[in-house]
MDTraj code that builds the backbone (N, CA, C; nanometers):
import mdtraj as md
import numpy as np

residues = "MET LYS PHE PHE VAL SER GLY LYS ILE GLY VAL GLU GLY ASP ALA LYS GLU VAL MET ASP THR LEU ARG SER VAL GLY HIS GLU ILE THR PHE ASP TRP THR ALA VAL GLU HIS LEU LYS PRO TYR ASP ARG LYS PRO GLY ALA CYS ARG LYS ALA ALA ILE VAL ASP CYS GLN GLY VAL LYS ASP ALA ASP VAL PHE ILE ILE ILE PRO HIS GLU ARG GLY ILE GLY MET TYR ILE GLU LEU GLY VAL ALA ILE SER SER GLU ILE PRO ILE ARG VAL VAL VAL ASN PRO TRP LEU LYS SER CYS THR MET PHE PHE HIS HIS PRO LEU VAL LYS ARG VAL THR GLY VAL GLN GLU ILE ILE GLU GLU PHE SER VAL GLY ASN ILE".split()
xyz = np.array([
    [-13.7766, -10.8976, -5.9575],
    [-13.8191, -10.8179, -5.8452],
    [-13.7600, -10.8753, -5.7178],
    [-13.7620, -10.7934, -5.6134],
    [-13.7076, -10.8343, -5.4844],
    [-13.8220, -10.8584, -5.3858],
    [-13.8170, -10.9741, -5.3204],
    [-13.9209, -11.0144, -5.2268],
    [-13.8620, -11.0443, -5.0895],
    [-13.9409, -11.0176, -4.9862],
    [-13.9128, -11.0645, -4.8510],
    [-14.0294, -11.1541, -4.8140],
    [-13.9995, -11.2767, -4.7727],
    [-14.1035, -11.3727, -4.7362],
    [-14.0964, -11.3964, -4.5862],
    [-14.2037, -11.3630, -4.5173],
    [-14.2095, -11.3742, -4.3723],
    [-14.2924, -11.4951, -4.3313],
    [-14.2478, -11.5616, -4.2265],
    [-14.3197, -11.6775, -4.1734],
    [-14.2760, -11.7028, -4.0306],
    [-14.3170, -11.8138, -3.9751],
    [-14.2863, -11.8456, -3.8360],
    [-14.1648, -11.9360, -3.8252],
    [-14.0736, -11.8981, -3.7366],
    [-13.9597, -11.9833, -3.7057],
    [-14.0133, -12.1122, -3.6451],
    [-13.9580, -12.2221, -3.6881],
    [-14.0013, -12.3521, -3.6400],
    [-14.0923, -12.4232, -3.7388],
    [-14.1594, -12.3451, -3.8227],
    [-14.2425, -12.4016, -3.9303],
    [-14.2112, -12.3265, -4.0598],
    [-14.0821, -12.3079, -4.0833],
    [-14.0392, -12.2253, -4.1960],
    [-14.0433, -12.2955, -4.3314],
    [-14.0878, -12.4195, -4.3348],
    [-14.0922, -12.4927, -4.4616],
    [-14.1753, -12.4236, -4.5680],
    [-14.2908, -12.3691, -4.5286],
    [-14.3760, -12.2988, -4.6257],
    [-14.3060, -12.1753, -4.6814],
    [-14.2414, -12.0986, -4.5935],
    [-14.1699, -11.9781, -4.6374],
    [-14.0545, -12.0156, -4.7292],
    [-13.9820, -12.1203, -4.6939],
    [-13.8693, -12.1647, -4.7766],
    [-13.9182, -12.2081, -4.9142],
    [-14.0303, -12.2783, -4.9185],
    [-14.0871, -12.3221, -5.0461],
    [-14.1256, -12.2025, -5.1338],
    [-14.1859, -12.1001, -5.0736],
    [-14.2224, -11.9794, -5.1483],
    [-14.0961, -11.9110, -5.2003],
    [-13.9926, -11.8986, -5.1155],
    [-13.8672, -11.8360, -5.1592],
    [-13.8048, -11.9136, -5.2746],
    [-13.8015, -12.0471, -5.2630],
    [-13.7439, -12.1297, -5.3691],
    [-13.8208, -12.1124, -5.5001],
    [-13.9530, -12.1054, -5.4917],
    [-14.0350, -12.0870, -5.6117],
    [-14.0080, -11.9510, -5.6752],
    [-14.0013, -11.8471, -5.5935],
    [-13.9721, -11.7130, -5.6469],
    [-13.8344, -11.7088, -5.7130],
    [-13.7351, -11.7688, -5.6493],
    [-13.5997, -11.7734, -5.7079],
    [-13.6006, -11.8485, -5.8411],
    [-13.6778, -11.9561, -5.8480],
    [-13.6776, -12.0402, -5.9686],
    [-13.7296, -11.9667, -6.0923],
    [-13.8056, -11.8590, -6.0704],
    [-13.8553, -11.7814, -6.1843],
    [-13.7818, -11.6475, -6.1975],
    [-13.6664, -11.6364, -6.1298],
    [-13.5791, -11.5215, -6.1514],
    [-13.5905, -11.4067, -6.0528],
    [-13.6688, -11.4223, -5.9469],
    [-13.6806, -11.3156, -5.8477],
    [-13.5717, -11.3280, -5.7419],
    [-13.5515, -11.2205, -5.6687],
    [-13.4493, -11.2136, -5.5641],
    [-13.5172, -11.2127, -5.4270],
    [-13.4542, -11.2770, -5.3304],
    [-13.4992, -11.2734, -5.1913],
    [-13.4046, -11.1800, -5.1174],
    [-13.4583, -11.0774, -5.0534],
    [-13.3731, -10.9765, -4.9898],
    [-13.3050, -11.0269, -4.8637],
    [-13.3679, -11.1197, -4.7933],
    [-13.3050, -11.1805, -4.6757],
    [-13.3729, -11.3140, -4.6499],
    [-13.2940, -11.4200, -4.6523],
    [-13.3458, -11.5543, -4.6278],
    [-13.3196, -11.5912, -4.4825],
    [-13.4147, -11.5594, -4.3972],
    [-13.4024, -11.5846, -4.2542],
    [-13.4041, -11.7337, -4.2220],
    [-13.4483, -11.8167, -4.3168],
    [-13.4511, -11.9608, -4.2917],
    [-13.3117, -12.0225, -4.2982],
    [-13.2170, -11.9479, -4.3531],
    [-13.0816, -12.0005, -4.3711],
    [-12.9850, -11.9584, -4.2606],
    [-13.0346, -11.8894, -4.1588],
    [-12.9475, -11.8440, -4.0498],
    [-12.9814, -11.9168, -3.9201],
    [-12.8872, -11.9144, -3.8302],
    [-12.9042, -11.9794, -3.7000],
    [-13.0180, -11.9134, -3.6215],
    [-13.1002, -11.9962, -3.5608],
    [-13.2051, -11.9441, -3.4732],
    [-13.1405, -11.8956, -3.3438],
    [-13.1908, -11.7881, -3.2900],
    [-13.1257, -11.7218, -3.1765],
    [-13.1964, -11.7425, -3.0428],
    [-13.2997, -11.8230, -3.0386],
    [-13.3699, -11.8461, -2.9123],
    [-13.2816, -11.9265, -2.8178],
    [-13.2849, -11.8973, -2.6917],
    [-13.3600, -11.7915, -2.6236],
    [-13.2930, -11.6556, -2.6466],
    [-13.3732, -11.5585, -2.6867],
    [-13.3228, -11.4281, -2.7279],
    [-13.2478, -11.3545, -2.6180],
    [-13.2884, -11.3709, -2.4945],
    [-13.2236, -11.2969, -2.3865],
    [-13.0816, -11.3444, -2.3580],
    [-13.0433, -11.4575, -2.4122],
    [-12.9071, -11.5084, -2.3916],
    [-12.8102, -11.4653, -2.5008],
    [-12.8627, -11.4021, -2.6059],
    [-12.7792, -11.3608, -2.7191],
    [-12.8166, -11.2205, -2.7640],
    [-12.8097, -11.1221, -2.6742],
    [-12.8578, -10.9878, -2.7109],
    [-12.7807, -10.9235, -2.8261],
    [-12.6514, -10.9413, -2.8320],
    [-12.5726, -10.8815, -2.9398],
    [-12.6080, -10.9402, -3.0756],
    [-12.6173, -11.0722, -3.0806],
    [-12.6543, -11.1383, -3.2059],
    [-12.7973, -11.1019, -3.2461],
    [-12.8851, -11.0907, -3.1486],
    [-13.0243, -11.0530, -3.1774],
    [-13.0320, -10.9109, -3.2314],
    [-12.9536, -10.8225, -3.1748],
    [-12.9521, -10.6831, -3.2221],
    [-12.9120, -10.6791, -3.3697],
    [-12.8042, -10.7505, -3.4031],
    [-12.7569, -10.7533, -3.5417],
    [-12.8602, -10.8180, -3.6341],
    [-12.9186, -10.9271, -3.5888],
    [-13.0172, -10.9979, -3.6711],
    [-13.1412, -10.9119, -3.6946],
    [-13.1844, -10.8388, -3.5939],
    [-13.3019, -10.7519, -3.6077],
    [-13.2759, -10.6434, -3.7118],
    [-13.1566, -10.5891, -3.7126],
    [-13.1211, -10.4847, -3.8095],
    [-13.1198, -10.5414, -3.9515],
    [-13.0567, -10.6581, -3.9687],
    [-13.0496, -10.7215, -4.1009],
    [-13.1896, -10.7589, -4.1496],
    [-13.2704, -10.8127, -4.0603],
    [-13.4055, -10.8532, -4.0953],
    [-13.4891, -10.7331, -4.1407],
    [-13.4877, -10.6267, -4.0620],
    [-13.5643, -10.5063, -4.0984],
    [-13.5154, -10.4473, -4.2300],
    [-13.3838, -10.4498, -4.2521],
    [-13.3314, -10.3972, -4.3787],
    [-13.3775, -10.4836, -4.4955],
    [-13.3852, -10.6144, -4.4730],
    [-13.4366, -10.7037, -4.5775],
    [-13.5784, -10.6686, -4.6176],
    [-13.6608, -10.6353, -4.5180],
    [-13.7980, -10.5929, -4.5479],
    [-13.7958, -10.4633, -4.6278],
    [-13.7179, -10.3663, -4.5830],
    [-13.7131, -10.2351, -4.6498],
    [-13.6583, -10.2430, -4.7922],
    [-13.5708, -10.3397, -4.8176],
    [-13.5109, -10.3550, -4.9501],
    [-13.6031, -10.4250, -5.0501],
    [-13.7124, -10.4815, -5.0007],
    [-13.8019, -10.5590, -5.0870],
    [-13.8939, -10.4685, -5.1687],
    [-13.9283, -10.5169, -5.2873],
    [-14.0308, -10.4531, -5.3688],
    [-14.1696, -10.4995, -5.3242],
    [-14.1743, -10.6226, -5.2719],
    [-14.2997, -10.6826, -5.2261],
    [-14.2702, -10.7633, -5.0999],
    [-14.3588, -10.7505, -5.0014],
    [-14.3483, -10.8256, -4.8764],
    [-14.4571, -10.9321, -4.8772],
    [-14.4177, -11.0565, -4.8520],
    [-14.5120, -11.1685, -4.8458],
    [-14.5123, -11.2210, -4.7034],
    [-14.6320, -11.2409, -4.6482],
    [-14.6419, -11.2986, -4.5144],
    [-14.7268, -11.4243, -4.5200],
    [-14.6739, -11.5293, -4.4585],
    [-14.7471, -11.6540, -4.4419],
    [-14.7848, -11.6590, -4.2940],
    [-14.9058, -11.6162, -4.2607],
    [-14.9424, -11.6005, -4.1202],
    [-14.9471, -11.7319, -4.0435],
    [-14.9261, -11.7198, -3.9144],
    [-14.9331, -11.8341, -3.8237],
    [-14.9938, -11.7852, -3.6936],
    [-15.0791, -11.8666, -3.6344],
    [-15.1497, -11.8245, -3.5127],
    [-15.0557, -11.7941, -3.3963],
    [-14.9370, -11.8517, -3.3946],
    [-14.8412, -11.8243, -3.2865],
    [-14.7239, -11.7377, -3.3327],
    [-14.7389, -11.6749, -3.4477],
    [-14.6319, -11.5902, -3.4992],
    [-14.6182, -11.4618, -3.4195],
    [-14.4967, -11.4129, -3.4109],
    [-14.4703, -11.2853, -3.3434],
    [-14.3870, -11.1963, -3.4351],
    [-14.2656, -11.2394, -3.4666],
    [-14.1747, -11.1589, -3.5476],
    [-14.2310, -11.1219, -3.6830],
    [-14.3093, -11.2109, -3.7420],
    [-14.3666, -11.1835, -3.8743],
    [-14.4549, -11.0599, -3.8719],
    [-14.5190, -11.0349, -3.7576],
    [-14.6074, -10.9185, -3.7487],
    [-14.5284, -10.7900, -3.7249],
    [-14.4109, -10.8024, -3.6669],
    [-14.3192, -10.6878, -3.6582],
    [-14.2736, -10.6526, -3.7994],
    [-14.2345, -10.7551, -3.8759],
    [-14.1924, -10.7337, -4.0147],
    [-14.3056, -10.6736, -4.0976],
    [-14.4278, -10.7177, -4.0736],
    [-14.5439, -10.6599, -4.1415],
    [-14.5531, -10.5107, -4.1140],
    [-14.5295, -10.4702, -3.9891],
    [-14.5311, -10.3285, -3.9534],
    [-14.4220, -10.2505, -4.0243],
    [-14.3040, -10.3110, -4.0364],
    [-14.1950, -10.2461, -4.1093],
    [-14.2356, -10.2277, -4.2556],
    [-14.2984, -10.3286, -4.3146],
    [-14.3416, -10.3200, -4.4547],
    [-14.4467, -10.2116, -4.4735],
    [-14.5437, -10.2057, -4.3823],
    [-14.6474, -10.1029, -4.3930],
    [-14.5853, -9.9647, -4.3797],
    [-14.4979, -9.9472, -4.2815],
    [-14.4378, -9.8143, -4.2614],
    [-14.3446, -9.7763, -4.3755],
    [-14.2941, -9.8757, -4.4471],
    [-14.2079, -9.8502, -4.5630],
    [-14.2876, -9.8398, -4.6927],
    [-14.4188, -9.8533, -4.6823],
    [-14.5105, -9.8425, -4.7960],
    [-14.4805, -9.9425, -4.9069],
    [-14.4525, -10.0662, -4.8649],
    [-14.4228, -10.1752, -4.9572],
    [-14.5510, -10.2556, -4.9805],
    [-14.5819, -10.2923, -5.1039],
    [-14.6978, -10.3778, -5.1282],
    [-14.6845, -10.5090, -5.0501],
    [-14.7948, -10.5536, -4.9922],
    [-14.7941, -10.6709, -4.9055],
    [-14.8928, -10.7734, -4.9591],
    [-14.8493, -10.8989, -4.9612],
    [-14.9373, -11.0079, -5.0005],
    [-14.9435, -11.1067, -4.8837],
    [-15.0656, -11.1330, -4.8375],
    [-15.0889, -11.2282, -4.7295],
    [-15.1370, -11.3581, -4.7924],
    [-15.0635, -11.4655, -4.7682],
    [-15.1049, -11.5961, -4.8176],
    [-15.2050, -11.6515, -4.7169],
    [-15.3320, -11.6519, -4.7558],
    [-15.4387, -11.6935, -4.6637],
    [-15.4543, -11.8444, -4.6650],
    [-15.5091, -11.8941, -4.5573],
    [-15.5396, -12.0355, -4.5469],
    [-15.6753, -12.0490, -4.4783],
    [-15.7384, -12.1644, -4.4884],
    [-15.8755, -12.1778, -4.4383],
    [-15.8904, -12.1564, -4.2877],
    [-15.7902, -12.1907, -4.2094],
    [-15.8065, -12.1830, -4.0643],
    [-15.7615, -12.0509, -4.0048],
    [-15.6968, -11.9662, -4.0820],
    [-15.6513, -11.8377, -4.0293],
    [-15.6853, -11.7294, -4.1302],
    [-15.8036, -11.6797, -4.1252],
    [-15.8511, -11.5825, -4.2240],
    [-15.7950, -11.4427, -4.1989],
    [-15.8075, -11.3934, -4.0763],
    [-15.7676, -11.2562, -4.0479],
    [-15.7321, -11.2429, -3.9008],
    [-15.6039, -11.2536, -3.8719],
    [-15.5633, -11.2516, -3.7314],
    [-15.5181, -11.1135, -3.6855],
    [-15.5184, -11.0159, -3.7731],
    [-15.4825, -10.8804, -3.7350],
    [-15.5571, -10.7809, -3.8233],
    [-15.5922, -10.6693, -3.7643],
    [-15.6614, -10.5659, -3.8427],
    [-15.5736, -10.5129, -3.9548],
    [-15.4428, -10.5281, -3.9429],
    [-15.3506, -10.4755, -4.0431],
    [-15.3562, -10.5532, -4.1748],
    [-15.4209, -10.6704, -4.1747],
    [-15.4434, -10.7411, -4.3010],
    [-15.5469, -10.6679, -4.3865],
    [-15.6087, -10.5649, -4.3300],
    [-15.7059, -10.4838, -4.4040],
    [-15.6482, -10.3477, -4.4441],
    [-15.5201, -10.3268, -4.4199],
    [-15.4530, -10.2029, -4.4597],
    [-15.4564, -10.1928, -4.6123],
    [-15.4628, -10.0720, -4.6667],
    [-15.4692, -10.0553, -4.8134],
    [-15.3516, -10.1158, -4.8905],
    [-15.2372, -10.1334, -4.8280],
    [-15.1229, -10.1931, -4.8972],
    [-15.1323, -10.3452, -4.9065],
    [-15.2267, -10.4036, -4.8354],
    [-15.2357, -10.5489, -4.8225],
    [-15.3373, -10.6068, -4.9201],
    [-15.2978, -10.7162, -4.9831],
    [-15.3873, -10.7933, -5.0687],
    [-15.3753, -10.9399, -5.0264],
    [-15.4870, -11.0055, -5.0175],
    [-15.4883, -11.1474, -4.9821],
    [-15.4741, -11.2311, -5.1087],
    [-15.3933, -11.3363, -5.0998],
    [-15.3726, -11.4271, -5.2123],
    [-15.3832, -11.5705, -5.1613],
    [-15.4005, -11.6624, -5.2537],
    [-15.4132, -11.8027, -5.2149],
    [-15.2817, -11.8784, -5.2224],
    [-15.1825, -11.8213, -5.2898],
    [-15.0553, -11.8908, -5.3007],
    [-14.9539, -11.8126, -5.3814],
    [-14.8340, -11.8683, -5.3888],
    [-14.7224, -11.7998, -5.4538],
    [-14.7461, -11.7828, -5.6040],
    [-14.8163, -11.8761, -5.6670],
    [-14.8385, -11.8643, -5.8116],
    [-14.9174, -11.7380, -5.8446],
    [-15.0114, -11.7042, -5.7586],
    [-15.0894, -11.5812, -5.7778],
    [-14.9986, -11.4578, -5.7699],
    [-14.9013, -11.4619, -5.6809],
    [-14.8056, -11.3511, -5.6661],
    [-14.7155, -11.3428, -5.7881],
    [-14.6669, -11.4566, -5.8340],
    [-14.5801, -11.4593, -5.9524],
    [-14.6531, -11.4023, -6.0734],
    [-14.7776, -11.4418, -6.0916],
    [-14.8551, -11.3903, -6.2046],
    [-14.8770, -11.2393, -6.1931],
    [-14.9073, -11.1923, -6.0720],
    [-14.9312, -11.0486, -6.0527],
    [-14.8070, -10.9662, -6.0820],
    [-14.6916, -11.0154, -6.0411],
    [-14.5689, -10.9376, -6.0536],
    [-14.4780, -10.9849, -6.1668],
    [-14.5349, -11.0524, -6.2653],
    [-14.4554, -11.0897, -6.3817],
    [-14.4318, -10.9641, -6.4650],
    [-14.3310, -10.9659, -6.5476],
    [-14.2870, -10.8479, -6.6219],
    [-14.4007, -10.7816, -6.6989],
    [-14.4854, -10.8570, -6.7622],
    [-14.5925, -10.7994, -6.8432],
    [-14.7058, -10.7401, -6.7619],
    [-14.7130, -10.7715, -6.6332],
    [-14.8244, -10.7240, -6.5503],
    [-14.7907, -10.6064, -6.4607],
    [-14.6665, -10.5671, -6.4561],
    [-14.6253, -10.4610, -6.3637],
    [-14.6515, -10.3248, -6.4243],
])
top = md.Topology()
chain = top.add_chain()
for i, resn in enumerate(residues, 1):
    res = top.add_residue(resn, chain, resSeq=i)
    for name in ("N", "CA", "C"):
        top.add_atom(name, md.element.get_by_symbol(name[0]), res)
traj = md.Trajectory(xyz[None], top)
């Protein structure tokens, strides 16, 4: 299956770990944003930001499942969440004890809360789909 894993720039280790785990069991990542140059400050690189925004949104749309690892200071991840909802892609929110529900959209019918990547792998394994 194809996954898009969303997280916060600057603390992308968790997202990278989830992507690596998904790849290790044969899944595809539609766009690995952790492997590209960070573009901040955005106002100094408008052309590169325009291209990156298009590639990022397409990565979300190409996914079979969207995974978000929320962060209290996240911004772009919630834009990607909106793209996933509007594209009617199943969404899995990796919850943690200190950030239970930072947006009403975590209660959208397409969204399911999970405790970690293993739960996602089990749900979307070949025999369970």
